[in-house]
N, C-alpha and C positions, 0 to 999 in steps of 0.2 A: 540410558545413561552411558557415557563413555567410561569404560573401566579404567581406574587409575593404575599407573605403575606403582609398584610397592618396593621401596628400599628399606629393608630391615637391617639395621646395623647392630650387631651383637659383638661386644668386646669382652675380654677375658679378665676377670679379677678386678675390675674397676670398682672402687668403693663409692658409697653413696655421697661422700663429701669430697670426691676427687675432682669435681668440676667447680669452677669459680661460681657458677650460677647456683650451686648447691652448698656454697659456703667455704670453699678452699681459699685461703689467703696466700698460698705459696705457688700452687700450680696455676698456669695460665691456659685457659681454654676458650679463646675468643670466638671460634667458629661454633662450638656447641652452645655457648652462651647466646649467640645470635639466633641459633636454631630455636632455643627455648623461647626467646622473645618473639619469634615468628609463629609460635605454636603454643602447645600446652605442656606444662611441666608438672609431673606427678610427684607428690611428696611422699606417698605411702605405697609405692609400687614394689612388689616383692618377686624375687627369684623363687622358684619352687624348691630349691635345695641350696644349702650353703657351699656346695661344690659344683663343678662344671657339668659333667656328662648328664646327670639327672635333669638339670634345668634345660639343657639343650634338647633332650628327649621330650620334655614336657612342652616346650615351645612348638615343636614340630608335630606333636600328636594330640595336643589339647587335653592331655591327661596328667594327673599327678605322677611323679616318679614312682610312687608305690604301686599305682595302677599299672604302669608300663612294666615295672619290674627292674628298672635301672635306678638304684638308690645311692650309688656312690660313683666316684670318678672311675672310668673304665681302666683297670690295671691291665693293659694289653700285653705287658711283658710277663704277667703272672707272678710277680715277685713280692707284692706287698699285701695280698689278701689271702685268706681272712686274717685280720689283725686280732690279737687276743689280749685282753686285760682281765678284769674281773669277769667279763663276758667274752664270748666268741661271736664276733659280729656276724650279722645275717648274710646269707648268700644273695647274689644279684646277677642279672643278665649282663653279658659283656658285649652286647651289640643290640641295635634297634631291631625289634622283631619284624620279620617279613610280613606279618599280618597287619601291621599298622599302615593305614592310609594317611600318609603324611600331609602336612599343609602344602608341600610342593606338589604332591600327587594331585590334590584337590584343585590347586590353582592351574596346573598344567591341563587337567581335564576341562577346565573352564576357559582355555584359550591363551593362557599365559606362557611366555618363555620363562624358564626357571633356571636360575644360575646360582651356584654356590661358589664363594670365593673365601678361602681362609681355613680356619680351624674347623674340624669335624668332630673327632673324638667320640663317635658313636658306632664304631666298628670298622673293621678292615675290609679286605677283599670280600665281595659278596654282600657287604652292608655299607658300601661307600655312598657318597651323595648321589651318584648316577644310578645306584640300585634303589634309591629311596625318593625318586621323583624329580631329581634335578637333571636338566639337559646338559649342563656344563658343570664341571668341577675343576677348580683351580686351587691346589694346595690342601685339599681336605683328605685326611687319611686317619689311621687309628691313633696317631700321635696326639697327646694333649698339650704339647709345648714344642717349640723348635729345639730338638735335641742337640743340635750342633750350633745353637746360637742364632742371633738375628742377622748376622752378616754372612752373605753368601761366600762359600758354598753351604747350602742348608741340608742337602741330601734328603729333602722331603719326598716320600714315595709319590710317584705320579706327577711330579712337578719338576721341570728342568731348572737347574741352577742358573742364576743370572751372573754377570761379570763379578769377579771376586770383590767382596766388600759391599755389594749392594745391600741396602737395609730392607728387611723383609716387609715391614709395614708399607714402605714406599712402593715396593714391587707389587704387593697385592692390590694396592690402590690403583696402580697403572693398569692391572688386569681388569679391575672393576670398571674403570673409565673406558677402556677399549670396548667392553660389552655395552655400556650405555650409549656409546657413539655408533653402534651398529644401525644401519639404515633399515629399519623394520617398523611397521606401524602397529604391530601387535603389542599389547602391554607386557611388561616384564615384572618378575618377582626376583629381586636381587637379594640374596642372603649373604650379606657382607659380614664375615665372621673373623675379625682380626685376632691373631694370636696375642697381640699386645693387650694388656700390660702384664701378662703372665711372665713368671721367671723363665729364663735368666733375665735379670734386670740389666738391659743393655740399651744404649741409645747412641746416635751419632755424636762424635766428640764435640762438635761445635754447639750442639744443643746442651750438652752437659756443662760446657764451659760457661754458658749463660747463667745456669742455675748455681754453679759454684760461686760465681760472682754475687748473685742475688743472696745466697745464703750468708756469705760473709757480710754483705751490707746490712742484713737484718740481724746478724749475730747468731743465726741458727747453728752455725758450725761450732759454737761454743756451748751448746746445750745438749745434755744427754737425753736422747729421745726415748729411752727404754725404761720400763719399770718391771720388776719381777712380779710374777703372778702365781698361778697354780702349779702344782706338781703334775707332770705328764706321766701317766702310769700305764704303760703296757709292758708286755713281757720283754720287749727289746729296749725300752726307755723308762726304766723304773725310777731313776733318781734325778730326772731332769726337771728344770724349772721353765715354765712358759714365760717368755718375755713379751710384754705388750708395748707396742709403739704408741706413744702418747703425743707425738708431734709430727707434722708433715714437714720433713726437712731433707729427705733423701734426694740428692740432686740428680742422680741418674734416673730415678723413677719420675721425677718431675719433668725431665727432658723427654722421657719416653711418652709421658702423657700429653705434653704439648705437641710432640711430633705426630701422635695419633690424631689429635685435634686438627692439626694442619692438613693431614691427609683426608680427614672427613670433609674439611673445607674444600679440598680439591674435587672430591666427588660431587659435592653440592654445586660447585662452579660448573662442572661438566653438565649437570642437569640444566643449569641456566643457559649455557652456551648452545645446547641442543634444543632449547625451547620446550623442555619437559618439566620445568619446575612446577607450573600451575596444575599439572595433572599427575603429580607424583606424591603419594603418601609416604612420608619418611617417619620411621620409628627408630629410636636409639635407646639401647639399654645395655646391661651387663649380665653375666651369667651367675654371679655370686658376689658376695661382699669382698672388699679389699683385704689383701693379705696383711693383717695387722698384728699377728702374733707369731711367735716362732722363737728362734734363737737356739733351739735344741737340735734342729734338723740340719745336717750337713754344715754346721757351723755358721749358718747364715742368719741375718737379721731381717725381720719383716720390713717391707719398704714403705708402707703407708699407714695412716691413722684414720680411723672412722669416727672418732669422737665428734659429737656426743653419743653416738651409738656404741653399744657395748660389744667388745670383741670384734670378730671379723670372719673371714673365710674359715669354713670348717666348724663353726659354732652355731648353736641354736638361737642365740640372741640376734637382735636386729642387725648388728654389724655384719653378720654372716649372710643376710638375705635381703635387706632393704637396698634398693637400687636406684640410681638415676634413671629416669624414664621420660623421654621427650617425644612428642608427636607433633609433626607439622603436616597440615593438609590444607593448602590454600583454598579458600572459599567454603570449607567445611568445618575447620577448627579455628575458633577465634584466636587471633594472635595475642600473646602476652597473658594468657590465662593460666591458672593454677588449679589442679585437681587434688583434693585431699582424701578422696575415696580410695580405700585399699583395692588393689588389683594384684593378680599374680600370673605366672607364666602360662598356664593352660588357657588363659583368657585371650591370648593373641589369636589363636586359630579361628574361633567363631567371629571375632572382631574383623579379621581380615577378609573372611568369606563375605560378611555383611558389607564391608566396604567395597568389595569387588562385585557386589550384586549377584553372588552365587548362592545356591541353596546351602543351607546349614546341614551339617552331618552330625546330629546329636549323639548317635551311637559311637562315633569316633571321638569327637571332642567332648567326651562324657563329663569331664571335670571343669571345662571352661565355660565362662559366662561372658558374652560379648559386652565390652565396655563402650560400645557406640553411644549409648545415652550420655555417658560422661563426656565423650568427645564433643557432643552436641550441646553441652552446657547444662544438662539435667542434674541439678544439685541433689536431687532425691535418690539418685542411683545408688544401689547397695547390692554388691554381688554376693553377699552372704559371707559365712565364715571361710577362712583360709586355713588350710592344713599343711603341715610339714611332717615328714617321717624320715629320719636319718639314723638308721640302726647301725652306725659305724663309729669308729674312733677317727676323728679328724687328724690329719697329719699336723695340724696347727695347734692341737691341744684340746679340741672340743670332744665332748663325751656323747655316746649314743642316746638318742631321745626322739620324742615327737612333740609337736606343739600345735596350738590352734590360736588364731586371732579372730575375735568377733567384736566389732566396734572398738571401744577403747581398751578392751581387756585382751591380754595374751597369757595363755597358760602353757608352761613347758613341763613335760614329764621326762625325767632322766631315768634310763633303764637300769643303770648299775644298782641304784638303791631305792628306786621308786619315788624319789623326791619330786614334789610338785611345787613349782614356783609360779606366782601370779603377779603380773605387772599391769599398771595403768599406763598404757603407751601414750595417751594424750598428756597426762600430767607428769610422766617420768619417761621421757624418750630414751634415756640411757639405761633403763631396766636396772636401776640401782637399789630400789626398795621393794623387797618381796612382800606382797600383801596377802599371801595365801592364808596366814593365820587370822588376819583381820576380816577376810571375806570368804568364809567356808562355803556359803551357799553358791557363790560365783564359781568357786573351785569345783564344787560337786557337779554343777550344770555343765561346765566346759569339759571336765574330765569325762563325764558320761558321753558327751557329744564326740570327743576325740576317740574314745574307745569304740564307739559305734562306727565311726568312720573307718577306723583301722580294720574292723571286722568286715565292713562293706567292701573294701578294696583288697582284702586278704593280705594285709601288710605283714611282712616277715619280721619277727622279733628276735633279737640276739639271745643266745642261750648261755646259761652259766658255764664258766670255765672251771672244770673240776681240778685243774692243775694250779689254779691261782691261789696264792697265799697273801693275805693282807700284810701290810707293813712295807715301809720304804727302806 
């Protein structure tokens, strides 16, 4: 079999409902909508963590973040961790361990050219993409966001600045297209990891102008998109209120999203123009849920809304982890299909090895399950329970906890008070009705399973903060 090229497109902070094909009525994403129509759209695909670095580590290692040891975004400046509230959050690794045989390593050993373009956020010098299996690195460093904004000069370590004012998403797309156009018959693995749509929320003025006009026409500019929610209680932010965005109406975020979509369209066009569409497996997803809560941090308002999903980035609810997930593979994946079977980040590794016809590495992708049967239309495929472990305070208001989903049930354990919440995801997608009291047997089974999994992976648990005093 001729090994397929693999184009894995990973975007940053894109919410489950941020694409028109997933229900957005404000953002326009024609290229990704078309991609979904040409392949399979997953309704219940999950990131392994509600923040970025752990999910990125999980995708490349085939392991849950707790197994790898990276359970929160990597605070490369060392200024934000450990955070303290009623608990002192658990320690975690600040770079991808050298012992991990990454997906890039495995594919390169199998004859693939391996390219990383865009955000990395899995370590700095010594743990950069080229130290972790990639032949080429464009724009990947320890940064988790473009510190100097999306318009050049960016000052991103290891990447030359473009002419002043060049938009970063456009520039990274140019680099990806240049790689695709290389005259080489060997298959490629392109890890296209855009910084968009992470903060700072910035987009070219002409794109913003379009959505300013659209918002006025729809009357969205006259609607308050925010609702007050929970108190955010850490030692540094004891009296703040979490604000939840309940409407997609931020015009700059909308422009940023459509620009991202247009650039993905440019990459897909490059595949077509070079005659590689039919032999390229394309996968598109995001690293965590959309940024839908905030208001207390740096005086900024969260830019998107994940409703009907609960909350967003940094939270244990589905708004923090459920992602858009699209797979196109001509001749192998039936166009226009929908998969409702839950999958999660570590499943990518064994799936891509199987797609490439390469030997599986079960000792490495220990937590991943190949979802190739689902891609081939097997409605009976069940990858088993999915686990999350986030022993940290989310910058967006979320509390430390663990959770498990099995079938329709999802159990969340919050570490501050040991509270257990149970939701029927099939009947209550918004996790609005806690059924723990009504189904104690389900709670007992799932909690036992969750606790056993934590022991198995040696998950670190946050410890009590002796300096904490209750009360706001």
